[in-house]
Backbone as numpy.savetxt, mean C-alpha at the origin, in Angstrom:
# Nx Ny Nz CAx CAy CAz Cx Cy Cz
-16.27 -4.63 -4.76 -15.83 -3.34 -4.27 -16.45 -3.03 -2.90
-17.58 -3.63 -2.63 -18.22 -3.42 -1.33 -17.30 -3.91 -0.20
-16.61 -5.01 -0.44 -15.72 -5.55 0.59 -14.55 -4.61 0.85
-14.06 -3.97 -0.18 -12.98 -3.00 0.01 -13.49 -1.83 0.84
-14.69 -1.39 0.57 -15.27 -0.29 1.36 -15.41 -0.69 2.82
-15.79 -1.93 3.07 -15.91 -2.41 4.46 -14.54 -2.47 5.13
-13.53 -2.91 4.39 -12.17 -2.96 4.95 -11.67 -1.56 5.25
-11.94 -0.61 4.37 -11.55 0.78 4.62 -12.26 1.32 5.86
-13.51 0.97 5.99 -14.28 1.41 7.16 -13.68 0.82 8.44
-13.30 -0.44 8.40 -12.67 -1.07 9.56 -11.37 -0.37 9.93
-10.63 0.06 8.94 -9.38 0.76 9.22 -9.61 2.13 9.85
-10.75 2.73 9.59 -11.02 4.01 10.24 -11.27 3.82 11.73
-11.71 2.62 12.10 -11.93 2.33 13.51 -10.62 2.12 14.26
-9.61 1.59 13.58 -8.30 1.39 14.18 -7.23 1.77 13.16
-7.03 3.08 12.97 -6.08 3.54 11.95 -4.63 3.27 12.35
-3.77 3.34 11.37 -2.34 3.11 11.59 -1.78 4.05 12.65
-2.32 5.24 12.74 -1.84 6.19 13.73 -2.09 5.73 15.16
-3.06 4.85 15.35 -3.36 4.33 16.69 -2.79 2.94 16.89
-2.44 2.25 15.82 -1.87 0.91 15.92 -0.66 0.84 14.99
0.47 1.30 15.49 1.68 1.38 14.68 2.26 0.03 14.32
1.84 -1.02 15.00 2.37 -2.35 14.71 1.56 -3.04 13.62
0.26 -3.17 13.83 -0.58 -3.92 12.90 -1.29 -3.05 11.87
-1.48 -1.79 12.17 -2.21 -0.91 11.26 -1.60 -0.80 9.88
-0.30 -0.49 9.77 0.29 -0.39 8.44 0.28 -1.71 7.67
0.45 -2.80 8.39 0.42 -4.11 7.71 -0.98 -4.36 7.14
-2.00 -3.99 7.88 -3.37 -4.14 7.38 -3.58 -3.28 6.14
-3.02 -2.07 6.14 -3.13 -1.20 4.97 -2.40 -1.78 3.77
-1.24 -2.37 4.02 -0.48 -2.99 2.94 -1.28 -4.16 2.35
-1.90 -4.95 3.22 -2.73 -6.05 2.75 -3.91 -5.55 1.94
-4.52 -4.46 2.39 -5.64 -3.89 1.64 -5.16 -3.40 0.27
-3.99 -2.79 0.22 -3.45 -2.34 -1.06 -3.28 -3.53 -2.01
-2.83 -4.66 -1.49 -2.67 -5.84 -2.33 -4.03 -6.35 -2.82
-5.02 -6.34 -1.97 -6.36 -6.75 -2.39 -6.87 -5.80 -3.47
-6.62 -4.52 -3.30 -7.03 -3.55 -4.32 -6.35 -3.84 -5.66
-5.09 -4.24 -5.60 -4.39 -4.62 -6.82 -5.08 -5.83 -7.47
-5.41 -6.81 -6.65 -6.03 -8.03 -7.18 -7.37 -7.77 -7.86
-8.11 -6.81 -7.35 -9.43 -6.53 -7.95 -9.38 -5.39 -8.97
-8.17 -4.90 -9.25 -8.02 -3.87 -10.27 -8.30 -2.46 -9.80
-8.26 -2.22 -8.50 -8.53 -0.89 -7.95 -7.22 -0.13 -7.75
-6.53 0.15 -8.86 -5.24 0.84 -8.80 -5.34 2.21 -8.14
-6.45 2.90 -8.37 -6.59 4.24 -7.81 -6.71 4.23 -6.29
-6.97 3.10 -5.71 -6.95 2.97 -4.25 -5.60 2.48 -3.77
-5.01 1.54 -4.50 -3.76 0.90 -4.07 -2.57 1.86 -4.12
-2.43 2.61 -5.18 -1.24 3.44 -5.34 -1.14 4.54 -4.28
-2.20 5.30 -4.00 -2.09 6.28 -2.91 -1.83 5.63 -1.55
-2.38 4.45 -1.34 -2.16 3.73 -0.08 -0.68 3.34 0.05
-0.10 2.85 -1.05 1.32 2.49 -1.04 2.18 3.72 -0.81
1.79 4.83 -1.42 2.53 6.09 -1.23 2.56 6.46 0.26
1.42 6.37 0.88 1.33 6.71 2.31 2.20 5.76 3.14
2.17 4.47 2.82 2.96 3.50 3.57 4.46 3.74 3.41
4.88 4.21 2.25 6.30 4.51 2.05 6.76 5.70 2.89
5.82 6.52 3.30 6.15 7.73 4.06 6.21 7.51 5.56
5.77 6.35 6.05 5.77 6.11 7.49 6.64 4.89 7.83
7.35 4.97 8.95 8.12 3.79 9.38 7.22 2.81 10.11
7.40 1.54 9.84 6.70 0.49 10.58 7.52 -0.79 10.50
7.16 -1.78 11.29 8.02 -2.94 11.48 8.31 -3.73 10.21
7.35 -3.95 9.37 7.58 -4.66 8.11 7.65 -3.64 6.98
8.56 -2.74 7.10 8.65 -1.57 6.25 8.61 -1.88 4.75
7.67 -1.27 4.08 7.60 -1.33 2.64 8.65 -0.37 2.10
9.39 -0.79 1.10 10.43 0.05 0.51 10.25 0.10 -1.01
10.85 1.10 -1.65 10.81 1.13 -3.11 11.39 -0.15 -3.72
12.44 -0.69 -3.11 13.04 -1.93 -3.62 12.04 -3.09 -3.56
11.30 -3.21 -2.47 10.29 -4.27 -2.38 9.20 -4.09 -3.43
8.81 -2.86 -3.65 7.80 -2.61 -4.69 8.32 -3.03 -6.06
9.60 -2.73 -6.31 10.19 -3.08 -7.61 10.31 -4.59 -7.80
10.62 -5.30 -6.73 11.00 -6.71 -6.86 9.90 -7.72 -6.58
8.95 -7.38 -5.71 7.97 -8.38 -5.30 6.91 -8.56 -6.39
6.69 -9.81 -6.82 5.74 -10.05 -7.91 4.28 -9.70 -7.60
3.94 -9.54 -6.32 2.54 -9.21 -6.01 2.15 -7.85 -6.56
3.14 -7.01 -6.84 2.84 -5.68 -7.35 2.92 -5.60 -8.87
3.13 -6.75 -9.54 3.26 -6.78 -11.00 2.12 -6.08 -11.74
0.87 -6.21 -11.32 -0.21 -5.55 -12.07 -0.09 -4.01 -12.11
0.72 -3.44 -11.23 0.87 -1.98 -11.19 2.06 -1.49 -12.01
2.89 -2.37 -12.48 4.17 -2.00 -13.09 4.05 -1.01 -14.25
3.01 -1.06 -15.03 2.87 -0.17 -16.16 2.35 1.21 -15.82
1.98 1.43 -14.58 1.41 2.71 -14.17 2.54 3.67 -13.77
2.63 4.84 -14.41 3.69 5.80 -14.09 3.71 6.22 -12.62
2.53 6.25 -11.99 2.48 6.62 -10.56 3.20 5.56 -9.73
3.03 4.29 -10.09 3.70 3.21 -9.38 5.20 3.25 -9.65
5.57 3.50 -10.88 6.99 3.59 -11.23 7.69 4.66 -10.41
6.99 5.76 -10.18 7.56 6.83 -9.36 7.76 6.36 -7.92
6.84 5.56 -7.40 6.98 5.03 -6.04 8.20 4.11 -5.92
8.56 3.47 -7.00 9.67 2.51 -6.99 11.04 3.19 -7.04
11.06 4.47 -7.26 12.33 5.19 -7.30 12.86 5.40 -5.89
14.14 5.17 -5.71 14.78 5.42 -4.42 14.90 6.92 -4.21
14.58 7.35 -3.01 14.73 8.77 -2.66 16.18 9.05 -2.30
16.69 10.12 -2.83 18.06 10.53 -2.52 18.06 11.39 -1.26
18.98 11.12 -0.32 19.02 11.93 0.92 19.48 13.34 0.68
């Protein structure tokens, strides 16, 4: 968990708001690491935030539903809500 804290600290030095190209991708990668170590309470809010901002490798509800890297989150109702398509 110390490594996750260090990664979060690094992101505060160069947040997505200042690096619209690489910042969100770094956050998405951190969310995946959080999933791998069982830190769902960090990953799900991070994914929620990423769904709310546009970026080049845009995360979508469909990608969350289909990509196997997110399988450990599938049983969590908060994650299931993220996978729902928003109606315009």
